[in-house]
py3Dmol code that shows the C-alpha trace and the ligand (Angstrom):
import py3Dmol

protein = """\
ATOM      1  CA  MET A   1      -0.102  -0.009   0.044  1.00  0.00           C
ATOM      2  CA  ASP A   2       1.069   3.617  -0.562  1.00  0.00           C
ATOM      3  CA  LYS A   3       2.634   4.880   2.524  1.00  0.00           C
ATOM      4  CA  ILE A   4       0.762   8.246   2.419  1.00  0.00           C
ATOM      5  CA  GLU A   5      -2.403   6.329   2.136  1.00  0.00           C
ATOM      6  CA  GLU A   6      -1.518   3.765   4.659  1.00  0.00           C
ATOM      7  CA  LEU A   7      -0.612   6.574   7.250  1.00  0.00           C
ATOM      8  CA  ALA A   8      -3.786   8.549   6.503  1.00  0.00           C
ATOM      9  CA  THR A   9      -5.858   5.618   7.055  1.00  0.00           C
ATOM     10  CA  ALA A  10      -4.357   4.897  10.381  1.00  0.00           C
ATOM     11  CA  LEU A  11      -4.873   8.378  11.397  1.00  0.00           C
ATOM     12  CA  ALA A  12      -8.323   8.426  10.271  1.00  0.00           C
ATOM     13  CA  ARG A  13      -9.150   5.890  12.689  1.00  0.00           C
ATOM     14  CA  LEU A  14      -8.659   8.200  15.541  1.00  0.00           C
ATOM     15  CA  PRO A  15     -11.623   9.855  17.250  1.00  0.00           C
ATOM     16  CA  GLY A  16     -12.991  12.882  15.523  1.00  0.00           C
ATOM     17  CA  ILE A  17     -10.762  12.530  12.602  1.00  0.00           C
ATOM     18  CA  GLY A  18     -11.892  11.598   9.205  1.00  0.00           C
ATOM     19  CA  PRO A  19     -10.155  10.704   6.099  1.00  0.00           C
ATOM     20  CA  ARG A  20      -9.616  14.351   4.759  1.00  0.00           C
ATOM     21  CA  GLN A  21      -8.069  15.320   8.173  1.00  0.00           C
ATOM     22  CA  GLY A  22      -6.032  12.142   8.127  1.00  0.00           C
ATOM     23  CA  LYS A  23      -4.325  13.249   4.731  1.00  0.00           C
ATOM     24  CA  ARG A  24      -3.822  16.792   5.910  1.00  0.00           C
ATOM     25  CA  PHE A  25      -1.742  15.365   8.874  1.00  0.00           C
ATOM     26  CA  VAL A  26       0.295  13.331   6.554  1.00  0.00           C
ATOM     27  CA  PHE A  27       1.051  16.355   4.454  1.00  0.00           C
ATOM     28  CA  TYR A  28       1.945  18.271   7.435  1.00  0.00           C
ATOM     29  CA  LEU A  29       4.252  15.669   8.604  1.00  0.00           C
ATOM     30  CA  LEU A  30       5.945  15.347   5.148  1.00  0.00           C
ATOM     31  CA  ALA A  31       6.611  19.064   5.282  1.00  0.00           C
ATOM     32  CA  ALA A  32       7.833  19.012   8.989  1.00  0.00           C
ATOM     33  CA  PRO A  33      11.369  18.435  10.225  1.00  0.00           C
ATOM     34  CA  ALA A  34      12.525  14.927  10.456  1.00  0.00           C
ATOM     35  CA  ALA A  35      13.073  15.539  14.151  1.00  0.00           C
ATOM     36  CA  GLU A  36       9.704  16.239  14.543  1.00  0.00           C
ATOM     37  CA  ARG A  37       8.300  13.163  12.895  1.00  0.00           C
ATOM     38  CA  ALA A  38      10.804  10.942  14.936  1.00  0.00           C
ATOM     39  CA  LYS A  39       9.808  12.677  18.324  1.00  0.00           C
ATOM     40  CA  LEU A  40       6.050  11.870  17.586  1.00  0.00           C
ATOM     41  CA  ALA A  41       6.656   8.363  16.564  1.00  0.00           C
ATOM     42  CA  GLU A  42       8.776   7.858  19.890  1.00  0.00           C
ATOM     43  CA  LEU A  43       6.117   9.343  22.000  1.00  0.00           C
ATOM     44  CA  ILE A  44       3.400   7.090  20.196  1.00  0.00           C
ATOM     45  CA  ALA A  45       5.661   4.055  20.664  1.00  0.00           C
ATOM     46  CA  SER A  46       6.455   4.805  24.538  1.00  0.00           C
ATOM     47  CA  LEU A  47       2.833   4.796  25.336  1.00  0.00           C
ATOM     48  CA  GLY A  48       2.535   1.091  25.395  1.00  0.00           C
ATOM     49  CA  LYS A  49       5.690   0.757  27.393  1.00  0.00           C
ATOM     50  CA  GLU A  50       5.386   3.635  30.003  1.00  0.00           C
ATOM     51  CA  VAL A  51       1.680   4.015  30.509  1.00  0.00           C
ATOM     52  CA  ARG A  52      -0.212   1.388  32.345  1.00  0.00           C
ATOM     53  CA  GLN A  53      -3.898   0.544  32.914  1.00  0.00           C
ATOM     54  CA  CYS A  54      -4.704   0.333  36.651  1.00  0.00           C
ATOM     55  CA  PRO A  55      -6.249  -2.973  37.387  1.00  0.00           C
ATOM     56  CA  ASP A  56      -8.460  -1.494  39.994  1.00  0.00           C
ATOM     57  CA  CYS A  57     -10.048   1.793  38.578  1.00  0.00           C
ATOM     58  CA  LEU A  58      -8.970   1.066  34.848  1.00  0.00           C
ATOM     59  CA  ARG A  59      -7.529   4.356  34.315  1.00  0.00           C
ATOM     60  CA  PHE A  60      -4.379   4.815  32.493  1.00  0.00           C
ATOM     61  CA  PHE A  61      -1.418   6.064  34.564  1.00  0.00           C
ATOM     62  CA  ASN A  62       2.346   6.803  34.218  1.00  0.00           C
ATOM     63  CA  GLU A  63       4.015   5.326  37.307  1.00  0.00           C
ATOM     64  CA  SER A  64       4.842   1.994  35.825  1.00  0.00           C
ATOM     65  CA  ALA A  65       6.365   0.595  38.900  1.00  0.00           C
ATOM     66  CA  ALA A  66       3.343   0.791  41.163  1.00  0.00           C
ATOM     67  CA  ALA A  67       0.805  -1.847  41.061  1.00  0.00           C
ATOM     68  CA  LEU A  68      -2.209   0.243  41.534  1.00  0.00           C
ATOM     69  CA  CYS A  69      -2.688   4.008  40.404  1.00  0.00           C
ATOM     70  CA  ASN A  70      -2.181   6.732  43.056  1.00  0.00           C
ATOM     71  CA  TYR A  71      -5.948   7.085  43.690  1.00  0.00           C
ATOM     72  CA  CYS A  72      -6.425   3.446  44.294  1.00  0.00           C
ATOM     73  CA  SER A  73      -3.498   3.107  46.380  1.00  0.00           C
ATOM     74  CA  ASP A  74      -4.097   6.059  48.725  1.00  0.00           C
ATOM     75  CA  ILE A  75      -5.240   4.798  51.957  1.00  0.00           C
ATOM     76  CA  ARG A  76      -6.686   8.225  52.924  1.00  0.00           C
ATOM     77  CA  ARG A  77      -9.232   8.051  50.306  1.00  0.00           C
ATOM     78  CA  ASP A  78     -12.918   7.132  51.148  1.00  0.00           C
ATOM     79  CA  ASP A  79     -13.719   3.539  50.427  1.00  0.00           C
ATOM     80  CA  ALA A  80     -17.325   4.194  51.081  1.00  0.00           C
ATOM     81  CA  LEU A  81     -17.773   5.997  47.817  1.00  0.00           C
ATOM     82  CA  LEU A  82     -17.023   4.943  44.335  1.00  0.00           C
ATOM     83  CA  MET A  83     -17.564   7.159  41.379  1.00  0.00           C
ATOM     84  CA  LEU A  84     -18.293   5.967  38.008  1.00  0.00           C
ATOM     85  CA  VAL A  85     -17.041   8.123  35.064  1.00  0.00           C
ATOM     86  CA  GLU A  86     -17.300   7.700  31.175  1.00  0.00           C
ATOM     87  CA  LYS A  87     -13.539   8.230  30.491  1.00  0.00           C
ATOM     88  CA  ASP A  88     -10.073   9.034  32.002  1.00  0.00           C
ATOM     89  CA  GLN A  89     -10.414  12.661  31.045  1.00  0.00           C
ATOM     90  CA  ASP A  90     -13.686  13.004  33.193  1.00  0.00           C
ATOM     91  CA  LEU A  91     -11.693  11.612  36.147  1.00  0.00           C
ATOM     92  CA  VAL A  92      -9.059  14.363  35.687  1.00  0.00           C
ATOM     93  CA  ALA A  93     -11.775  17.183  35.538  1.00  0.00           C
ATOM     94  CA  VAL A  94     -13.065  15.677  38.821  1.00  0.00           C
ATOM     95  CA  GLU A  95      -9.794  15.667  40.571  1.00  0.00           C
ATOM     96  CA  ARG A  96      -9.224  19.129  39.309  1.00  0.00           C
ATOM     97  CA  ALA A  97     -12.552  20.119  41.161  1.00  0.00           C
ATOM     98  CA  GLY A  98     -10.797  18.816  44.091  1.00  0.00           C
ATOM     99  CA  THR A  99     -13.602  17.981  46.562  1.00  0.00           C
ATOM    100  CA  TYR A 100     -14.168  14.188  45.863  1.00  0.00           C
ATOM    101  CA  LYS A 101     -12.170  11.935  47.930  1.00  0.00           C
ATOM    102  CA  GLY A 102     -13.705   8.752  47.203  1.00  0.00           C
ATOM    103  CA  ARG A 103     -12.669   5.848  44.710  1.00  0.00           C
ATOM    104  CA  TYR A 104     -13.038   5.666  41.025  1.00  0.00           C
ATOM    105  CA  PHE A 105     -14.113   3.281  38.305  1.00  0.00           C
ATOM    106  CA  VAL A 106     -13.789   4.220  34.635  1.00  0.00           C
ATOM    107  CA  LEU A 107     -16.711   2.688  32.426  1.00  0.00           C
ATOM    108  CA  GLY A 108     -14.650   3.172  29.159  1.00  0.00           C
ATOM    109  CA  GLY A 109     -17.382   4.633  27.275  1.00  0.00           C
ATOM    110  CA  VAL A 110     -21.169   5.365  26.806  1.00  0.00           C
ATOM    111  CA  LEU A 111     -24.140   3.560  25.608  1.00  0.00           C
ATOM    112  CA  THR A 112     -26.114   5.494  22.579  1.00  0.00           C
ATOM    113  CA  LEU A 113     -29.779   5.152  22.269  1.00  0.00           C
ATOM    114  CA  THR A 114     -29.230   3.013  18.877  1.00  0.00           C
ATOM    115  CA  GLY A 115     -27.709   0.457  20.667  1.00  0.00           C
ATOM    116  CA  LYS A 116     -24.055   1.442  19.910  1.00  0.00           C
ATOM    117  CA  GLY A 117     -21.014   1.702  22.492  1.00  0.00           C
ATOM    118  CA  ALA A 118     -20.107  -0.444  25.281  1.00  0.00           C
ATOM    119  CA  ILE A 119     -19.008  -0.080  28.997  1.00  0.00           C
ATOM    120  CA  ARG A 120     -17.077  -2.425  31.070  1.00  0.00           C
ATOM    121  CA  GLU A 121     -20.007  -4.381  32.577  1.00  0.00           C
ATOM    122  CA  LYS A 122     -18.205  -7.395  33.910  1.00  0.00           C
ATOM    123  CA  GLU A 123     -15.337  -5.286  35.274  1.00  0.00           C
ATOM    124  CA  LEU A 124     -18.023  -3.069  37.044  1.00  0.00           C
ATOM    125  CA  ASP A 125     -19.683  -5.931  38.659  1.00  0.00           C
ATOM    126  CA  ALA A 126     -16.151  -7.207  40.112  1.00  0.00           C
ATOM    127  CA  THR A 127     -15.183  -3.646  41.323  1.00  0.00           C
ATOM    128  CA  VAL A 128     -18.374  -3.289  43.186  1.00  0.00           C
ATOM    129  CA  ARG A 129     -18.210  -6.864  44.762  1.00  0.00           C
ATOM    130  CA  ARG A 130     -14.698  -6.148  45.845  1.00  0.00           C
ATOM    131  CA  ARG A 131     -15.585  -2.668  46.841  1.00  0.00           C
ATOM    132  CA  LEU A 132     -18.465  -4.067  48.822  1.00  0.00           C
ATOM    133  CA  ALA A 133     -16.129  -6.001  51.033  1.00  0.00           C
ATOM    134  CA  ALA A 134     -13.946  -2.904  51.509  1.00  0.00           C
ATOM    135  CA  GLY A 135     -17.127  -0.719  52.966  1.00  0.00           C
ATOM    136  CA  LEU A 136     -18.712   0.558  50.071  1.00  0.00           C
ATOM    137  CA  LYS A 137     -21.905   2.573  50.611  1.00  0.00           C
ATOM    138  CA  GLU A 138     -22.399   4.824  47.801  1.00  0.00           C
ATOM    139  CA  VAL A 139     -22.092   4.704  43.939  1.00  0.00           C
ATOM    140  CA  VAL A 140     -21.891   8.035  42.527  1.00  0.00           C
ATOM    141  CA  LEU A 141     -22.924   8.275  38.754  1.00  0.00           C
ATOM    142  CA  ALA A 142     -20.774  11.080  37.392  1.00  0.00           C
ATOM    143  CA  LEU A 143     -22.013  10.940  33.786  1.00  0.00           C
ATOM    144  CA  SER A 144     -22.399  13.612  31.344  1.00  0.00           C
ATOM    145  CA  ALA A 145     -25.503  15.338  31.180  1.00  0.00           C
ATOM    146  CA  THR A 146     -26.384  14.227  27.633  1.00  0.00           C
ATOM    147  CA  ASN A 147     -28.962  11.530  26.192  1.00  0.00           C
ATOM    148  CA  GLU A 148     -25.981   8.958  26.052  1.00  0.00           C
ATOM    149  CA  GLY A 149     -25.029   9.833  29.599  1.00  0.00           C
ATOM    150  CA  GLU A 150     -28.816   9.257  30.778  1.00  0.00           C
ATOM    151  CA  HIS A 151     -29.010   5.845  28.695  1.00  0.00           C
ATOM    152  CA  THR A 152     -25.765   4.613  30.432  1.00  0.00           C
ATOM    153  CA  ALA A 153     -27.047   5.589  33.935  1.00  0.00           C
ATOM    154  CA  ASP A 154     -30.120   3.421  33.236  1.00  0.00           C
ATOM    155  CA  ARG A 155     -28.092   0.410  32.199  1.00  0.00           C
ATOM    156  CA  VAL A 156     -25.754   0.920  35.304  1.00  0.00           C
ATOM    157  CA  ARG A 157     -28.624   0.958  37.530  1.00  0.00           C
ATOM    158  CA  GLU A 158     -29.847  -2.255  35.993  1.00  0.00           C
ATOM    159  CA  LEU A 159     -26.393  -3.889  36.628  1.00  0.00           C
ATOM    160  CA  LEU A 160     -26.204  -2.493  40.275  1.00  0.00           C
ATOM    161  CA  ALA A 161     -29.787  -3.730  40.991  1.00  0.00           C
ATOM    162  CA  PRO A 162     -28.784  -6.996  42.973  1.00  0.00           C
ATOM    163  CA  TYR A 163     -26.532  -4.662  45.224  1.00  0.00           C
ATOM    164  CA  ARG A 164     -29.272  -2.066  45.920  1.00  0.00           C
ATOM    165  CA  ASP A 165     -29.886  -3.396  49.648  1.00  0.00           C
ATOM    166  CA  HIS A 166     -26.340  -2.463  50.482  1.00  0.00           C
ATOM    167  CA  VAL A 167     -25.520   0.363  48.153  1.00  0.00           C
ATOM    168  CA  LYS A 168     -27.146   3.683  47.458  1.00  0.00           C
ATOM    169  CA  ILE A 169     -26.806   5.298  43.922  1.00  0.00           C
ATOM    170  CA  SER A 170     -26.538   9.057  43.582  1.00  0.00           C
ATOM    171  CA  VAL A 171     -26.264  11.321  40.599  1.00  0.00           C
ATOM    172  CA  LEU A 172     -24.713  14.697  40.100  1.00  0.00           C
ATOM    173  CA  GLY A 173     -26.872  17.527  41.261  1.00  0.00           C
ATOM    174  CA  ARG A 174     -28.163  20.446  39.416  1.00  0.00           C
ATOM    175  CA  GLY A 175     -25.377  22.763  38.053  1.00  0.00           C
ATOM    176  CA  LEU A 176     -24.219  20.537  35.358  1.00  0.00           C
ATOM    177  CA  ALA A 177     -26.064  22.292  32.377  1.00  0.00           C
ATOM    178  CA  THR A 178     -28.183  19.721  30.121  1.00  0.00           C
ATOM    179  CA  GLY A 179     -26.120  18.666  27.130  1.00  0.00           C
ATOM    180  CA  SER A 180     -22.755  19.344  28.819  1.00  0.00           C
ATOM    181  CA  GLU A 181     -19.956  16.886  29.049  1.00  0.00           C
ATOM    182  CA  LEU A 182     -18.109  16.343  32.265  1.00  0.00           C
ATOM    183  CA  GLU A 183     -14.922  16.725  30.782  1.00  0.00           C
ATOM    184  CA  TYR A 184     -15.378  20.326  29.721  1.00  0.00           C
ATOM    185  CA  SER A 185     -17.198  21.530  32.969  1.00  0.00           C
ATOM    186  CA  ASP A 186     -15.351  24.082  35.091  1.00  0.00           C
ATOM    187  CA  ALA A 187     -14.331  23.261  38.567  1.00  0.00           C
ATOM    188  CA  GLU A 188     -16.768  25.458  40.208  1.00  0.00           C
ATOM    189  CA  THR A 189     -19.652  23.594  38.494  1.00  0.00           C
ATOM    190  CA  LEU A 190     -18.425  20.252  39.206  1.00  0.00           C
ATOM    191  CA  ARG A 191     -17.873  21.109  43.013  1.00  0.00           C
ATOM    192  CA  ALA A 192     -21.432  22.171  43.126  1.00  0.00           C
ATOM    193  CA  ALA A 193     -22.806  19.298  41.216  1.00  0.00           C
ATOM    194  CA  LEU A 194     -20.740  17.084  43.382  1.00  0.00           C
ATOM    195  CA  THR A 195     -21.870  18.545  46.738  1.00  0.00           C
ATOM    196  CA  ASN A 196     -25.540  18.517  45.651  1.00  0.00           C
ATOM    197  CA  ARG A 197     -25.559  14.971  44.358  1.00  0.00           C
ATOM    198  CA  LYS A 198     -28.935  13.162  44.810  1.00  0.00           C
ATOM    199  CA  GLU A 199     -29.814   9.716  45.572  1.00  0.00           C
ATOM    200  CA  THR A 200     -31.785   8.085  42.793  1.00  0.00           C
TER     201      THR A 200
END
"""
ligand_1 = """\
1
ZN
Zn -6.727 3.072 39.871
"""
view = py3Dmol.view(width=600, height=400)
view.addModel(protein, "pdb")
view.setStyle({"model": 0}, {"cartoon": {"style": "trace"}})
view.addModel(ligand_1, "xyz")
view.setStyle({"model": 1}, {"stick": {}})
view.zoomTo()
view.show()
């Protein structure tokens, strides 16, 4: 296969990038200094080596020597709380807000109304069981205020139904505007939404 086509096709698989943008990137890279291309290639190659997935919350983290990420290994965090987020970037936004001190689980996606998308259902179940033994009392659904977020929350409620006698489920309170993605919410809004979370 033509090398230009091959790279353009590979880039077009990235989220938000189509075939046209893929090709634009390729021609940008062709015009860029060789060192810039080499650096980019090196950074991509090192991702698999230096970034690991935490076996507990399933987020990606850098400290490759540690078994668990810093949030899962921190004994000062509250085992009674488990927050479910769609993706790693949402967790970063919540941490930036700075009020939440419980544990996390990254669902790894959302479910769309048309039946697309997937979340880590089996892993969620295993995590809730494990966390129950550690004193879990409340699962906080920190999903985006979108249709997909709502739909995903419904599925999570179904999955957690067997545990409802032991665990309450809460959602973020008002403040998060309808249609807004957690990742792009400012710290103040997130703090309010977390403080005003409601049991469902
Ligand atoms: Zn973790």
